[in-house]
N, C-alpha and C positions, 0 to 999 in steps of 0.2 A: 473475531465476533466485531471492532470496530472496524476492519476491513471491510467484513461484508457491509456492514452500514455504508460505506463509501464506494460500494460498488455495488451495490443493492438495484436491481431495473424501477423499481414502484419509484419514484421521486419521491412521494409523502415519506417514505421509508429513508430513502439515503441523505446522508450527511451535504450541508449545503455548502459548508465551507467550511476554513478553519479552526474560527472560533464554535460549531458545535463542536469538533473532534476535542478542543481544547474540554469541551464539558463534560464531554464520555471519559477522557483520562483522568479528570477531578473526580469522579463520580466511582470509578477504577480504584482510586488510592485513600476516596476517603471509606470502601465496603471494609464491613467488619469482615473478622479474619475466619478461615475456612476452615473444615473441619482437618483433623491430619491427614486423613486416609486420602480424601482433597491435595495436599499440599505433596503430598508423595508421589503424586499426579503429575503437578506441575514443572515447568521449566525452571531448570537452575536459574539461583538468583544472576549468576555473571548473563544469561540470554536476556534478561528483561528490558535492561539498557536497547540493546540492539532491536529488539521486538516494538519496543514504545516508536525510535527511529524509524523504524521498518513501516509502522504505522500512519506517524506524522507523514511522513516522505506521501505517502499515498494517497494520502486525504488531501497534501501540497497539490500533487499530481493533476487528483480531479476538481478542486477550485480554479485552479490556470487553464483547464480545460474548462469550464464554466466561464471563465472572464473573458478565455480568447472568442467563446462562440459568442459570448454578447457583445463583444467588440470588434470581430472581423465585419469588414465594411459588405451589405449587400448588393446584389450584384444592379439593383438599380439605384446605388445612392448616389450623390450627385457630389462627385472628387474636386477642389480646387488646387492647382499649383503653378508654379511660376520655375521659369529658367531666363537667366542671359544668354545674351548671343558670344559668341568667342571674341574674345578679349579685344579691342582696340577696334570691332568691326560697327555698324549700324546697319538697318535694315533699309535694305537699298532699293526708292522709285522713286526715280527720278523724274518720270513724266506724268506718276500720281493718275496714270487710266488705265491701270491693271495689277490686280494682287499681286504681291513679292512674297505671298506666303500659300502653302495647301496643307491639307491635310489628307492621307489617305483611307477609303471608305471606312477600315475596320475602326481607326482610330491611332492605330499604333504608330504611325508614323508621320513625323511632324517636316516639312521640305520650308525651307527661307533661302530669301538672295539677303546676303550681305556683304559688304563692301568696308574698306579700310581707304579705300582712293574713289577712284574714278572705274576701277577694274572689277564689277561684283561678281560671283561663286556661289553655286548654291551647296548649302549644309544639311543633311539629314538629323534628324533628331528621333532617337526611339523610344517607347515608354522604358524599357529595361534598360538605356545607359546614361549616364549622367555626362556624357559630350556629345558635342555638336559635331558633325565629321563632317569636312568639303569632299563634296562629290566629281571624281575626275573627270576632266572633258565637259564640266559645264561652268570654265572661263568667260565671265562676258555675259554669263545669263542671269535673267529674270523672269518674270510672270509664271513661275511651275505651276501645272497642275497634271494629277498623278491619273496613271490606267486605272483603271478597274479593279484591278486584281491585287493594285500598290507596290509592284515589283520594276515600273516605270515610271517613267517620267516625261511630260511635254515642258518645253520650254518655249521662253522668245530672246531672242540674240541679234539686237539690232534690225533689220527687217529681214531675221529665216526664224523661221518657226520648225522645232526639231524637236527629234525623243530621242530618251536613252534610258536602256538598262539601269540597274540598282547595283545589279550585280559585277556591272563592270563592261568595258567596251567602249566605243568610239559613238560619239551622236550623230544621226542619221538627220540631215537635211532635208524635211518635206515639202518645204515652200517659202518663197523671198518673200516674205510681206512681213506688212507694220501689223502685229496683232493686239488687240485691246480686253484678252479674255478670249478663253478657251474651254472645252471639255471633252473630255475621251470616252467613248461611248464602250455596251456591253456589245455591240456588233464590231467593234474593233475598227470605230472609224473615229474621228477628229474634227470635230465643230470648232470653228476662232471665229471672229470678228474683227477684218478689217477695222483700218484706223476710218475709211470715209465709206463704205461700201454697206451691204448688210450681210448678214450672214454665210460662212461658208463652211462646207463638207471635203473633209479628205482623208481617204484610207489612212491609216495609223501607220502602215508600211508605205505608203508613197502613192503617188497614182495622180489620175483625174481630179482636179475641184472642180466641185458641184455648188451653185451656188443656190441658198435654200431661202434667203429674203430679198426682196426690193424695198426703196422709200418710198412707199405709197404717191400716187399721184394727187396733187392738189394737197398735199399734205406739209407740213414744217417737221418735218424727221430729220434730224442732224445726223446717227449714226444708230445702230444697235450694238448691245455690248454684252459682256458677260453672260456667254450662254452657258445652261448647265440642263445635262440630260437627265429626265427624271427616274426614278427607277424602273418602269415599264419600258426603257427606254424606247420608246415611242414617241412620246412628246420631250420637246425644249422648251425651256423656260427661258425669258432675255427681255434686257431691260432695252425702253425703247426711250429716245431721249428729241425732244422736241426744244422749239427756240426758245421757249418760258417752262417748259416742263420735262417732265419723266413719267412714265410709267410701263407699268408689266405684264408683256405679251406671253401668250402661249399658244407652241406650234405645234400640228402635227404633223411628224416626218411621213407620214401614211400618206396624208392629203394634201399638206402644205396649207391649212387654213389655219389664219392665225384669228387669235382671241385674248380681248384685255381682261386681264386682272385686275388692274388696280390702273386708274388713272390719275394724273392729275396732285399726283403725290410726287415729294423729291425723294427718290429712292437710291442708294447706292448698291450698286453690287447686290440685289435680290439673289437670297438663296431659298430652293426647300430645303427644311428638314424632315426627314420621315418620322412618324408616320401622317401627319395630318397639319404642318407652320410654315407659310412663309417667313423669311426674317429678312430685312434689310436694314441699311442704314441711313438717318436721317441727321445729319451733323455727325453730332460724338454719340449719339444713343445706337442702339439696336430696336428697333422695334420687329414684333412677330404679330402674326393674324394667323388667326385658324382657316382651316379650307376643307373642303371635303378630300379625301383620299380618293376618292373614284375618279372626280370632275376636276376637280381644281376649283368649285367654286368659293369664293373668299364667305366666309362666314363672321359678321361682325364688323367691328374695326379694329385697327391696328393697335396696338398695346406695348407702349414702355420697356423693354426685358433686359437691360443693360445700360450704364453708361460709362464712359469714360474709352471710347474706341480711339484710336488715331486715326483720324481721316482725312487726306488731301483735297485741295480747293478746289482739284480738279474732280472730285466725284468718285475717291476710289478710299474705300473703308478697308483697315486691315486685317481683316478674318475672314475665318474656314470654317465650316464646319463638314462633317465627316457623315457619312451616312448611319453609322453607329451612333449618331448625336453628341461627338467628341467637338468643342466650339476649341478655336485658337485664335488668340487677336493681341494683337498692340498697342497698352496700354497708353492712353494721350487723349487729347485733344483734334476738336475740329480744323485743321488749319489753317488760316488766311493767306491768301500768295501774295504776299507781301515783300519787298524789295524796292531800296531806298538806292535812288542813283546819287555816285559817291565821287569826287573823283581823288583818286590814289598816286602818288608822286613815288617816284624809282626807291624811294626809302622804305617804301610802305607808311605814310604818313598817310591820312582821311580826309577831306572835307567835305560837307553834306551837299549839294546840290538841293532836290527833292524828294520830299518824303515817299514812306510807302507807298505801293500798286504794283498792280500785277505783271509790271516790266516784265520785256523778254526780249534779246537779239538789238540793243541800243545800237544806233550813228550817228555819229556826230556829222556836224558838216563838215564842207571843205573849211571854212572860215572861222570853227568850233563854236557856230553861236546859234546852233539846234540841235536839238537830237531825234529823228525821227526811231520811232519804237513800238512793238506790238505789246497791245495790252489784251489780258486772259480776260473773258466777261461772265458772269457766273449761269449766263444759259451755253456755256463749253464752246463759243466762239471766238475768236480774237478779230479787232479792230489793229488799224494803224493810227497811230496820232502824231503830233506833230509837236515838241517842248521847246519852250523859249531858256536855254542855260540861263539866263540873266535877268530875266525878269520874274521868270517859274511858270509864268503861264503854259497851258496848253488847246491845242485846236486839231480835232478829227479830220482824219484826211481823208478815212475808207474807211466805211461801215460794214458794207452789204456783204451778205456771204462772210465766209470765213478767210482771214487774211493773216499771210505771214510773212514773215523775214524781209524787212525793206531796206534797200542798198539807195543809197546816193548816186545819182550821175557824178563822173567829178567833177563837173563845172558847176554844182550847188542847185541845179533849176528845175531838175525833177528827179523826185520820187518811184523807183523799181519794185515791185512784191509782189508775191507770191498771192492767188485769190482762187478760194475753192466755190465755182459757181455752174457746174456743171458735173462730170463726172472723175473729173481728175481736177490737182491743182494747177493755174496756169499763169501763165506771165503776163503783167498789166505794166503801165508806169501812170503817173499823172504831175502835172505842174507843181512843185514843192510849196507856191505862193497861194496855192487853191482855187488859182485860175483853171479851169479850163475845163473838158473831164476828163473821164479815166481812159483809158485807150489800150487796147488788148496788142500785147510784142507778139504772142506762142500760146496756139490754145494745143492743148495735148490731150490723150486717153492715157498716161503717167504724170506722176506728181513731180513739179518743175517749181525748186527753188531757186531765184535770183542770190551771185555773189559777189562779184567783182565786177565793174567797167574799167576797159583800158582808158590809157589816158587821154587818149584820143578823142573817149566817146562814141568808138565803131562798133566796140565788141563785148558781150554782153557774157560771162566766164556763169553759169548755174548750174546745179547738180539735177542728176535725174536718175529715179528710182527706177530701177527695172526689175524683172519677174525672173531673170535668168542670171542678170548680171550685181542685185543689188542698186548701188550709188556707182553712179560715171558721173566723168565731167565733161561739158558738152559747151562751144562756143556758138555763138549767135550771132550774127554780122545784121547791125538794127538797119543799114540801108536799106539793103535787098530782101533780108530775112530769112538769108539762107544759114543753115546750122551743119555745123561739123561736130565729130568726137575729139574734143584732147586726152583722154582717156579711158579706157573702159577694160577693164580685166574683171575676171571672176572674184578679183579683192572687192573691198569698198574705197571709191574714191571720191571725194568730197572735201568742202570747206577751199576751194578755189578764191587767192587771190593775186593780182595784178601786184607787180612792182612801181612802184612809181614814176620808174623811167618806160615804163610797158613792156620789157625784153623777158621778163622771167615771172613764172608762176609757183607763186607756194603752195601748199596743199596736203590733206591727210589721207593715208592710205594703211589699210591693216594688212597689207601683204605678205607683213613679216610676223603675224598673229596676235600684231598689236597695234593699236594708231598709232604713228607716228608719222612726222612733218618730212617733208621733200619739197625741192627744187626743182623745176624742169623750165627750160628755155621757151619761150613761147616764138610760135607757133606750133610748138612740140616737136618730138621726133627726136628729142637729143638725149643727154647723159642726164641721168638722176643721180641729184644731189643729195646725199642724205644730211638734215638739219636736227632733231632731234633722235637721240639714240638709245631711250629708255623710258621710251611713251612718252605720246605728245599729241596734241592738238591745238586749234582755233589757232592758226597763225597769222602772223598781221604785221607787214612792215613797218619798219618808222617812216615819218614823214620825210624824212632826204633819203631812204632806202641804202642806209647803211647799217641795219640790224632788223632781226626778223623778230618775233617774239613769239611766243607758244604756250600753252597750258600743261600741267600734269594736277591731276586732282587739285587741291587748294594752291598749287605753287604756278608763279608767271616767271618764265624764265626768258634771258634777252641774248641771242647769238650776233656775235659780230660778222659783218657780208664786208666781201672786196668784189666787184664786177669789170675792175679796170681791165685785169687780164681773163676774159674767162669768170667762170666763177669760183670763188672758194668761201666756206666757213668756219669761222674760226672759234673764238671762246665761247663757251655758254655760260652766262652768269643767272644765280637765284637772283632776282630782283626782290618780289615780297611773297609772303605767305597769309594769306586770309581765306576768309568762311562769303569768298563771291559764290554770284550764282553761275552755275555750270548745266548746260546737258550732255549725254550720253552721245547722241548722234551729231546729224553735220549742224555748222555755223557755228559765228563763237556770238560771245555772250559780253567783250567788251568791246572798248576801241580808245585810239590814240588821239592827243588833243595834237592843235599843230606847235610842234615846237619837240614835242617827242619828249616831254619830262614827266608828262603826268597822264593818267590812264581814265580811262570811264568805264568803272564797273558798278555791278549790280550786288549789295550789299543782301544776306538773305538776312530777314527779321522773323520767320515763322520758327527758329529755335531748334535744337538737335532730334537728329533722327532716331527714331526707340532704337534702344538697344538692350530689351525686355520682352520677349512674349508668355501671356496667362494663358490658361488650358484651362479647362471645365470640362471633365469627365462625366458623359450622364446629363448632359446642359439640357436634351429632349424632355427630358423627366420633371426638368425643373418650369421648360416652356406648357408642360400640363397643368401645371399650378399658379403659371403665373397672368396666361390668357384663360380669361373665363370660358366656358364650354359654349354659352349663349353670345 
């Protein structure tokens, strides 16, 4: 009878738990003796314990099944968990312009860029695994994004936009252009955001590039970033950065019509989360607003839905949301892009010069008394500033447009820099004392960045970006404006710097598969001499030409040089190791003082990079509760 009560179909007659079963057994034990005829029909006494055990076991099974049914997560339950990145690695986002993580549409796979030095790699983590696995063929990759089926990845690596299958194989280079966000559509095309132009589209198998958006005439648009295909495959969501604000727009891929959804907001990496929410970051917070699923018309005002998201000062919030509504993000705060100017001696001893600001590419004047540097602004632009090392004062050199990579002339009278005021970065210079006007050195259709002047002041070495050969090294004769190629190959060559005697040029190339420092005789066509052998970048000559310095990760090395009878490189020595600012692309972020006994470095003040990712499954259900319907 006890077993029948455990298995009864009628819930009112079924035993509910083991306590009910115990009461039934107690009733049996206390029952009066049965008649003799009934005793003859009962089980032998030796079987009673066995039957009791079976009945108790059956009741326990029923109870456990009921407990499991009551505690099993429902399909729409919100579940939170976190995982740490592989040991010794951190999330890799050196530029702060595009997300270093992505999640597949079904939420089953998470991919992120991580590194333990300057060479990042993509890792994949699946929901049914405790480990994050490196993806072969993605060395140097960042900014991952998934194909609609979650079986392939797109990513950026330097100037390359590439794709790779998660099942294995080599990466396919689609195009060579610096990218600030990308999205893979169901029509098997990829829309990406170049650095200084509107959105572009390319077939996922490679092919011709189509321009989708351009900067509006008589507007203050700076860039279009973070494109996202909407579920219908016919519309695109993207962020428009203006001089003083940002806005969110909708693009029809059928008609080319653009429509503003939100404006006047500071919104980073806006995303549509089906079925009816727009999500974006402001500082370290995520905000969401409801929208009409059919028209995407915004309904109501944005509401804060999450705090503590790691966000770079350049407008990159480290989060991604799947079409199924799963959120992945790096916990942290809104970083301020602060780096302090410091002296560092050859043993690593440090002395503060100027407290933190968004300094990049500092260059000491020939007499060592002034520093010209690029400073990143909140509106996304960059300005060129002059700093007085002894007095700690500073003066604006140039603010119009977007300005990069200042370089002194060898006599210290002028400052050369790259500025974007038209379709591409072009070369300019101006008097260092602030007198005179800004003069144009070279106008072009592709980005150009100054690198180093020859000692006689007649030749400027500069880096030129090209769609087919990426970074190349060119030489500009300032007297007549003629320019010639110094080095152009399928590899990336950049960071050219003249030796003090003007006989040699040190530079960086990735022809071996990783960045290494090399030297060739100027004006070129001579033997190539290897300086670094296990990775290196940002070459710099000592003031007397007897050493070449270079960086690898957080380390600074010195190599002795002999040029009396040809060229020879001697011993390589580690000088010091420290948390000083560096970027993965061209040009160096440090300099050497007269006498070559101390270095001008940029000490990082923004804290450690993230080492953990948080995941919220069914986050879309939580948005329904957090964001009011009206």
